[in-house]
N, C-alpha and C positions, 0 to 999 in steps of 0.2 A: 635581592632575588626572592621569588616566592619560596615558601617552605617546600621541602621535598614532599612529593605525594606520599600519603600514608597507606593508601589502598588503591585498588584498580577497579575501573568500570568501563563501558564500550566507546571506542572511537579515538582514544589517545594514542598517538603514534608510538610512544615508548612503551605503552601498556595496552595491547590490543583489546583487552576486555573492559577498559575504563568507560564509565558512563556518567558519574555524578561528580561535579566540582563544587566545592564550598569556598566562597570568597569572603574575606572580612577585612576591615580597615582598622578599627580601634582595638585596644588591648582586650577589653571585655568581649568584643566581637570575635577576636581570635580564639579566646578561651572557648566560647560556645561553638565556633567553627570547627575546632579540632574535635570536640565532643560529637558534633553532628556528623562529621566525616567518618568517625569511627562507628557511630550508630547506624549510619545509612550506607556503609561500605563505599565511601567516596574518597576523593582526594581533596586535601585542604591547601589553600593558597592565601598567604598574608599579602594583601595587595596595596597597602598604604604607599602613596607616592607613585604608583605605577598601575593604577586600576585599568586605564584604557588598554595598556599592553596585555595585562593578565586576562582581561575580559575577552580581548580579540583571540587570544590563544585558546581560552576555554570555549569560546563560541565555535571554533573550528573543530575542537577535539572532543567535546563532551555533548551528550544529549540532554543533560539536566544540569542547571546551575542554580545554586542557592546563594543569595547575596545577603550578608548580614550587615546592613547599612541602610541609610535613608532611601526611600523610594525615588525621590527626585534625582539623586546622583546616579541611580541605576538607569532610570529613563534616559538621562542625558548621555550616559556612557554607551548604551546599547543602540541608541537611535541610528548611528551610521551603519550598524551591522544588520539591521532588519531587512528581511527578504519577504517571506510569507509564512503562514502557519504550517505549511507542509514541509518547510526546511528549517525554520528557526527552532532552537532548542527551547525546552521548558525553562522558564525563569520564575523563581519564587524569591520574594524579598521578606526578610525576617529581621525584627529588632533584636538588639544584642541581649535582651532579657528573655527572648524566646516566647513572648506573650502572643505575638501574632505572626502567622505565616501567610503572606499575601500571594495568591496566584496572579502573577503579573502578565505573563506572556505564554502563548501556546497552551491554553488551559485544557482543551479537549484532546485533540490529536497528538499534541506534543507531550501531554501528560502532566502539565503544571498543576491542575486541580488535584490530581492524585498525589503529586509530590508535596503539595501544601499540606495535605492530610498526614502524610508520613512525617513531615517536619514537625507539625503540631503535636503528633503523638510522641515524638522523641523529646520535645521540649516541655510537654505538658501545657502547651498554649492552644490557640484557636486558629483554625484554618479560615482564611477570608477568601470567599469566592464571589465574583461579580458577574459571571456569565449568566445571561438571562435564563437559559434552559435549566441551570442548576437552581437558581433562585426560585423559579416558578414551578419546578418539578416537571419540566418538559423533556422529551427525548433529545439527547444530543445527536443531531443527525449526522454530524461528521464522524462520530464514534460508531454509530449504527452502520453507516456505510462501510467504514473500515472493517468492522467485525464480519460483515457479510461479503466482503471483497468487492464492493460496488465502487466504480470509478465515475465521478461526475463528468459529464460531457462539457459542462460549462460551470466553473466554480462560482461565478457570479450568480448564476441561476439557483444553485444550491444555497448560497447565502441568502438570497431573497426568500427561498422556501423556508429557511430557518427562521427568518423574520416573521413570515406568515404563521408559522407554528406557534411562535411566542405570542403573537397578537390574537390569533383565533383559537388556539388550544387544540387544533385538530388539522390533519392533512389527509387527503385522499391519495391512495397508492394504487396504481395499475401496474400489473406485472405480467409479462408473457410466460413466466415460469411459476411453479408452485412456491408460495411464500411460506417462510417459517412463521411461528407465532409472532404477531406484531405487538409493539408496545400499545398501551391503551389510547394514546393520542395519534396513532396512525391507523387508518381504516382502509381496507382493501375495497376497491370498486371494480365493477365489470366494464364500465364505460371509460375508455382512454381519454375521451374529450374532456371529461370533468376532473381529471386527475391533477394533483399538484406535483406528484412524483411519478415518473414513468420508468419502469425497469425493463430494458429491452436490449437486444444485441444488434438490432437493425439501426442503421444510420439514417434517420428521417427527421423532418422538422417536427417540433413538439409544441409550438406556441409558447405559452407562459410557463409551462411545466418544466421542472428540472429533470433532465434525462440522466439516469444512472445505468451504467453498463455493468452487468454481472460478468463473472468469469465463466462464460457459457460456450465458448467456441474452441475447438481443437483443430489446428492446422496440420494436416498431413503433408509431409515434404519428402520428395525424392529429388535427388540432384546428382549431376555428374561429379566425378572426383575432381577436387580442386576448385569447385564453385565458390565464389567469394560471398562474404556476408552481405555486401551491398546488392549483389544479384538476387540473393534470397529475399532481402528486404523489399526490393522492387517488385518481385513476384507476389509476395504476400500482400503488399499494399494494393497492387493491381487486382488481385483476386477479390479482396474486400470491396474495392470500388465497383468492380463489375457486378457484384451480387448485393450491393447495398448493405454491407455488413460493417460494423464498427470495429476497427482494429483494437480499440480499448477493451473490447469484450473477449479478446483472445486469452484463454486460460493457460494453454500449454501447446507444445508442438509434439509431433509424433513421426517416427520414421522407422526404417528397417535397422536391425542391429549392426549391419555392415557399415553403418554411418556413425557409429559411436566415436570414431576418431576423425570425423570430417571437420576440419578446422573452421571452414566458413560457416557451417551450420551451428557449431558450438559457439562461435563468436556472435552470430546473430542472436542466439538464445540468451547469451550472457548480456549483450547490450540492451535487450528488451526485458530482462528479468524473467525469462520464461524457462520452465523446466521442460525436458524432453523425455517422452516415453519411447523406448526402443523395443521393437518386437521382432522375433525371429520369423523366418520364412514359413514355418509350419503354422504359427498363429495367424499370419497374414493370409495364408491360403485357406484357412477355415472360415473366413468372412465371406458370406454369400452376397450376391447382388451387386458386385462391384465390377468395374471395367477390367478386362483382362488384356495384358500386353505381352505378346510373344517375345519381344525384345527384352523386357524386364525379366521375364521368366528365364530366358537363356542366361542373362547376366547375374541374376540373384537367386534363382530358384523360387522366387515368389511371383504369383500371377499379377501382382500389382503392389504398389507401395503407398502412394498418397491417400487413396480412398480407404483401403482397409486399415491403414495405420490411424487415420483420423477417427474412424468409427470405433476402433479398439480403444484409443485414447479417451474418447468421449464416454465410454462405458455403456451399461445396459440402457436400452431405449433410445440410443443416439439416432439422430436423423442426419442424412447427408444433405447439407444446404448448398454446397458448391461441389459439383462433380469435378473429376480430374481436369485440370487445365494445364496445358503445356506452354512453358515459357523458355527463353534461352537458358539452357543448362539446368532448369528447375521445373519440377512438376508439383502442383499444389492441389489440395482438396480441403474442404472445411466441413466438419461435422459439429452438430449442436448437442450439448449435454442436456439430457432430459430434465434434470433437477440440479442446477448449478449450485444451489445453496447447500444441498447435501454433499455435493462434490467438494465444496470449499474446505470442509473438515475431513472428508473421507480420503481424498487423494494425498498421498505423501510423496509421490514421485519415484521414478526408477532411474533417474539420470546417472 
């Protein structure tokens, strides 16, 4: 059996905060493994004779895995477990003397490059990175997108753009929204047709460019009591389709505080990883230029829900992109955040 875990990190069923697993085979590797687990606040597993089983468990339960063994055996062991860099854990391979820490898998988004640096610092060895952007000093686009809350419309297109950046040393960026300071190898352009990266919340053809969706849209939702999550999902999707908006650009939801316990709304938000802002009737009634519903006013004391909630949730300078739309048991509206990159760090949620 593997050694009992010595610490905890994120994702381990028995330890909700477990994150890092250190696996080793040889006697010397186990000595170093225990030291690394202690230094990096991880769990150590002696895996000799049962590596495939231990690796499969670690793969499911941990976000970072350090393997003190030969690179070849790690490659053969993880091959059946591979999915994609958005889901695979970070994997670093280290020799039992601690001389080299090789970032093997999920270098950027998964954090293996950073993990290799931490392992090397702990052992006094050298981190080995092979990702082209790191070797050539280029911006790691996947990390840049993650930090700005950008979601690629087509992951393959983003991969191609990353290749162009490595080859050419520069990419042109067009954005519908104010951009933060860009890295030196990304250049803002005014003409969308010449851009390599397009940042937009609209769902439209982009040619060869990679489209990146910012968290720029707030969907205001009103619904009847007992409305299902499926009904809300269908209404939101139909609203986006009708107005040419990308669902990937939805930043959050907004509604009246009377819906704090609405099971279907909460389930929809949870399933899509969206926070909800709830506003009371007084706040909703202070929003000007929105549609007024006598029926909603009688039922809730608010002159409307979907439109004013969307505008309030989107913050100062918000624009109503999709006016109130009525669906079966659901009312929707969509507002656009004026500066979604500022909102990425500013909004903390009120759910």
